[in-house]
Residue, then its C-alpha position, 0 to 999 in steps of 0.5 A: m228588306s220588304s222592298l226587295h221581296i215580291l210576295g204572291k201565289n207562285k213566286t217570290g220577288f228576289t228569289r224569283l229573279v234569281f230563279c229565272l237566271l238559274s233556269i236559263l243557266s241550267r239549260a246551258e249547264s245541264s246534261s242536255d246542253r241546253v243553250v239559251d237563245d239570244h232572243a231570251t228576254l225578261k219583261e216586267d210590265v206594271v199592270s195595275q196598282r191598287d190598295n197597298g201593292y201592285r201586280v207584276q207581269e213577268t214574261f220569259y221567252d226561252s226559245r232554246r229550252k222549250g220556247q215556252t212563255i211563262q206568265q206568272t203574277a205576284r202580288l206585292k204586300r208589306g210585311v213578311n210572308e211565309y213565302d219569304l222563308g228559305s229565300d236566302e238558302v235558294f240564293e246560296a244554292t243557285t250560286i253554287l249550282r252555277k259553278i257545276r259543269k255539265s257531264h259528258p254525254r253518253p255514246s249512242r246505243f244504236a248509231k248506224p255505221s256507214g261504209v265498209f270500214g265503219t261497219t267493220a269497226y262497229y262489229a269489231k267493237e261489238l265483238f270486243f264488248l261481248l268477249f271482254m267487257n261482258k256486264p249486266p245491261q244498262p237500264d232502259i232509256l226511261s228508268t229511275q235508278e233504285q240506288q242513287p249514285k254519290l253526289s259531288q260535294p258542291l251538288s250535295q251542299a246545294i241540294r241540302l240548302l234547297e231541301g231545307a228551303a223546300r221544307e219551309h214551303n219555298p216555291d222556288a226551291i221546290y221547283i228547282l228540285a223538281e226540274m233537277n230530278f226530271y231533267g238531270n240538271y247540274t249532273h244531278p241523277r234523274n229520279y222521276k218519282e221524286s220529280f213527280r212528288r215535287y211537282r205535285q207539292l208545288a201544284d198543291l202549294n200555289g197552283n203553279s201552272s208549270a207544275q200542273h203541266m208537268l203532272g199532266l205529262m207524267y200522268s199521260t205517259g206514266i214515264a219510267g213507272a214514276v206514276e201509273t198512267d191515268q189519262a183522265k188525271a192528265t186531262l184534268y191537270h192540263s186543264f188547270a194549267a191551261k186556265g193559268g195560261e200555260t201555252r203547252s197545256q193549251m196546245t195539248l188540250g187542243f190535240r186531245h179534244n180534237n182526237g177524243i183522248a180522255s175527253p169527248k171529241s169536240c171540235e169547238e173545244s179544240v179550236k178554242y185552245y188551238k186559237r189561243v196558241a196560234d194567237k200567241a204564235i202570231a204575236f211573237s212572230r210580229s213582235g220581231p224586226p220589220g217583216g217578223y221573226s223567221m221561223v226555222k224548222e228544227s224538227y225532223r223524223l229520226a227514222d227518215e235519216e236511216g231511210g225510214v222505219y223499215g229502211e231505205g226503199a222499204s219505207v214510204s219516206s224513201s220509196g216511190p216519189n220520195a226515193k232518191q233517184g240520182g245516179p252515180n254522178s248525181d248529188a242526190h246522195a251527197a252529204f250537206e257538208d259536201v254540197l257546201e264544199y262544192l259550192d265554195l269551190m265553184s264560188r272561188k272559181g267565179d260562179l256567182k250562182a254558187t256565191f249567191s246560194l252560199g249567201r242564202l244558205h248562211y242567211e236562212g240557216s237550217r237544221t244542220l247549218k246555223r245562221n251566220y249573217g256576217a258570212a251571208k252579207g259577205y257573199f251577197m256583197d261579192v255578187a253585188q259588186k260584180y254589177w254595181s260600182r261603189d257609187g251605185k253605177i252599173k258596170s260596163d263589163v257585166g255578163p248575162g244574167i248577173d243583173r238578176l243575181a245582183s238584184k236578189a243580193a241587193g234585196h237580201i243586203g237591204r233586208m239585213f240593214l232594215r232588220g239589223e241582222g248582222t249589222k246595225q240597223d240603217l234604214t237609209k242604206a236599206k232603201i238605197w239597196f232596195q231601189r237598186g234591186i227594184a230597177n230590175g224588178d226584184a220581188l224581195c226589194q219591192y216587198s221590203l220597200g213596201l214595208m217601209y212605206l206601210h210603217g213609215l220606216g225611214v220614209s214618209q208613211d204612204p199606204i197607197k205606194a206600199a200597196d203598189f209595191f206589194a202588188a208587184a211583189a205578189d204578182a211575182d209569187l212572193a208569199s209575204a207580199q201576198v199576205q200583205m195584199g190580203a190584209l189590205f183587201l181584208d181591211q177594205g172589206d173585199v173578203s173574196t180577193a183577200a182570201k185568194y191572196f191568203d190561199h196563194a201564200a198558204r201554198n208557200n207555207h206562210i204562217e200568217a196566211y194560215y192564221y188569216l185563213a183560220e180566222l176566216s173559217n172560224q168566224g165564217v167571214g166570206r164563207d160558211r163557218s167550218c170548225n174542222e177547217a179552222v182547227v187544221y189551220y190553227k194547228i199548222v200555225a201553232e206547230k210552225a212556232e215550234m221554237l216557242l212551244s217545244a225543244f226540238q233543237d235540244a232533243n236533236d242535239a241530245y240525240a246526236d250526242g248520244d244522250l238518248e234519255t234527254a232526247l226521248v223526254e224532249y220528244l215526248m213533251a212535243a208528242e203530247q202537244g200533238f207534233e206528229v214528228g215528236q210522236a213518230n220519234v218517240a215511237y221509233m226510239l222506244d221501238q229501236a231501244q231493244p234490237k232483236w238481232s245483235l251481238r249484244s243480244l247474245n250477252i248472257f246477262n242481257r236477257k231482260k226485255s223492254p218493259f211492257s210499259d215502253a212497248a205500250l207507250a210506243l204503240v200509243y205514239w205509233t197510233r197517234s202518228a198514224k192518225q196524222r197520216n204517217i203511213d209508215s207508222m200505220v204499218k208499224m202499228g199493224d206489226y205491233y197488233l200482229e205480234g202482240i207487242g205492247t198489247t194483246a195480239d189481234s191479227e184482225k186489227a193488224a189487217l185493218c192497219y195494213q189495209a188502211a196503209a195499202e189504200s194509200m197506194q204508197s206502201a209496198q210493205a203494207m201490200w206485201n203484208m196483206g198478201w202474206m196474211h191472205e196466203n196464210g189465212v192470218g187475220l184474213e180469209q185464206d185466198f191464194h188468188l187475192a194473195k197474188r194480187m196483193y204481191d203484184q200490187a206491191l211490185e207495181t208500187n215499188p218495182t226496184e226494192a220489192y222485186l226480190p221479196v215478191t218474186l220469192a213469195l210468188f214462187k212459194l205461193r204458186l207451189r202452194s196453189a198448185w198443190n191445193t189444186a191437185t189435192h182439191g183443197k178448199v182454198n181459192s187457188i190462183r186463176d187467170e184474171p178474166a179479160p175485161r169485156k167492153p160494151f157491145s155496140f151496134t157496130d160490133f153487132v153488124q161486124h159479128f153478123l158479117e163475120a158469121d155470114a162469111a164463116a157460113y159461106y166458107e163452110a158451104l164451100d168446104a162442104a162442096g169440096r171447093d177451095p175458097n182461096d182459089p179465085l179461078e176455081g168454079n164458074e162462080w169465081e171465073t175471071t175475065v182476062g182483058p187484052d192486056g192479060l190483067p184480070g177484068d173488072d169483075v174481080y171481087d174486091e174485099i171491102d175494108e172493115s173500117i170503111l164498112e164501119s164508116l159507111i154503116i155509121l154514116g147511114l145510121m146518122g143519115l137515118l137519124a137525121w131523116l127521122v128527126w126531120y120527118r118528125q118535125q114536119r109532122q109536128e109542123r103540119r099538125r100545128r097548121e091544121a090546128d090553126e086552120r080549124a081554129r080559124g074555121g070555127g071562128v068564121v062559122a061562129d060569126q056566120a051563125g051569129v049573123v044568121g041568128e040576128q037576121d032570124a030574129a028580125v023576120d016576121p014570125r008569120q012569114q014562111p021560112d026561106g028554104g033556100f034556092f036548092p033544098p038540101p037532102g032530107d028536105p021534103n022538097f028535095n025529091n021534087w027538085v030532083v025530078g024537075g019541080v021548081g016550086h016550093 
């Protein structure tokens, strides 16, 4: 029996294998209807063998459950260990649990009706429940029932077996019991206090990282009052779990360190954890078929489906540039099913564009449409057959534009053969289809054929030829090809060119492009190291791999089925990891759990309000969502502070929230709230003039939806302002905005001078009793009539002001040019004089030197030569003047 047992810290061998199958089946059979993904695999890699045993690495990929990667290590030893105790009971219990069917989902508590009949039926049902089915209210979304319901006989038997194995400290039994109490698997009622006790028992027993992660989650949220909220303990348990390789805790710590939650804000710590998660996400993406796994985005904001937090038109998500602008004949408001039906109709009529669009929708899939490779291949084949015959020759009766559509269809068909999607992998057929598409320059065919040459798939490996195909596809703005080109240039050491390709691909939201940019920023390659930039990029990479780290699909399905508790728990786990969508959804669900006005609120038994912890938890996630630039969450955060929901009322903090949202110039609701606060002096200084300004800005931001509330608010505000003015109140009343003054130029000065001179002239005429508009009055305005009866040349013609301004400007420009020319001339003249003086001084110095030499050569006994003409001041000068010649 020892050969069947894997003994170690976390899990036993045979029971661990059974537990793995149980975990997968539990998601398919639990109340949340978790479906195991087709790609779930079990890999056992022998890492090392030494002494009397060896270590086994077990990796489980379950993308439908939480997408988590659980890595657990067990050490094989000979003999019997206390961890073997209870393994038979666990096996028997799992056999019983597999036979238990899941319970039916509960109806939604706040589903929004649509249409006249839907709304009428909704309120009729509400009235019926109020009058005839009045009973105490249901427990809140997150609650632990004090009195446990009676369990079915098979479930009770399985629980007894598991509890017996747990008393013998069997880790598998403890973990299964914890999961059943937390998730409500196998119709077991949820009991968060019991699940907390079991998780802590398992964590204390062997340091199980999954149990430590769940303890961190429960300490962080205080879920349903099962434990008192303690953010410090939450960070501690997440740290232990992250050290054990728990990916979800690593992402949680990255978010906490980046935002300073129960730990010092540290970019370096944040980038360390986010990098670990991003490395795993990229490794998973690259482990798929050629080209990597395709990441389908499953997350969405629940509030956006209802028009936003404040409804259609009042929320940022449904107003301004995000509003649906379609007219009555547009498909802007059409449901996705209606679009599919219309495309199918057009495809049947022979519209190849509609056929190709249907193929892409089924191939790529979406949140509302699951992938269907068979249907996609059929649509692509229909398009391709309109252009190529069976032997690959182009048909003669091809219409315009079909060549490009056929080439795109060929690219997708070849890609399906290359990756083995919906068909058996066939590299030869893939190459044929790619070559057909390349003939018409299809980018997807060029990229895919480049992959084949890069990795030697069905062809001889040729990186140079692959680079040529990648370059052509990258020029067509195909993000995947741009990433490959960036990687090739990075391998060659050309970081700047590689970064340009990565930037282009990142604009198309390619996961690998963000990863390369994160690595360049974190390591400072080709640029200055930027920790904050690296954190942003790593976080984007991690969140794009949501299928590995979260259970958004399970949460979405549970919410659609009305199982709000399961949906809230799944969203809560994603929110703790830093997903803004998860944070917004948790806050929205907690906010909507207790409607303020409904027929059920009249229920005499329904007097209980939401627990304070739920309101406080909602405020926590509104705040975290707002910090990630969700403007509606910022406004909602201000509402909580203003009304004191989940916290102490603080109108000043509310004003700060509204101001931060209003500064984005996208939220008319925030601007209207600030106008109301200025009008009533709540949180801000009472100022009617500033209130009017904020109301006007709200109307400018959303002219359609904000028209009525702003008009009514301004009507009331003007009445209050008029009364304040009449009674000489202390509040600043509404006043006309001063006209903006433009700069006073020289042209304006001349114009004003001329206008003032003309005004003085006309005043003088009025004083003299003369009509300035009559040109024939007075001798000064007397005109001369020519022989043809027309006025003579001395008639005064008024000069156009624009001509006058032009003449003045030309005169000033001419004067400026003359001054510049004059200055240059003066500088030139001074320069020449300086040069002449310099040359003159040199000649004089040379002459003085020659004379000195001659003087030195004269006999000192000889009388000095006084020159032919004695200079003035010489004693002989007077004799020379009167005619004396001798010296």
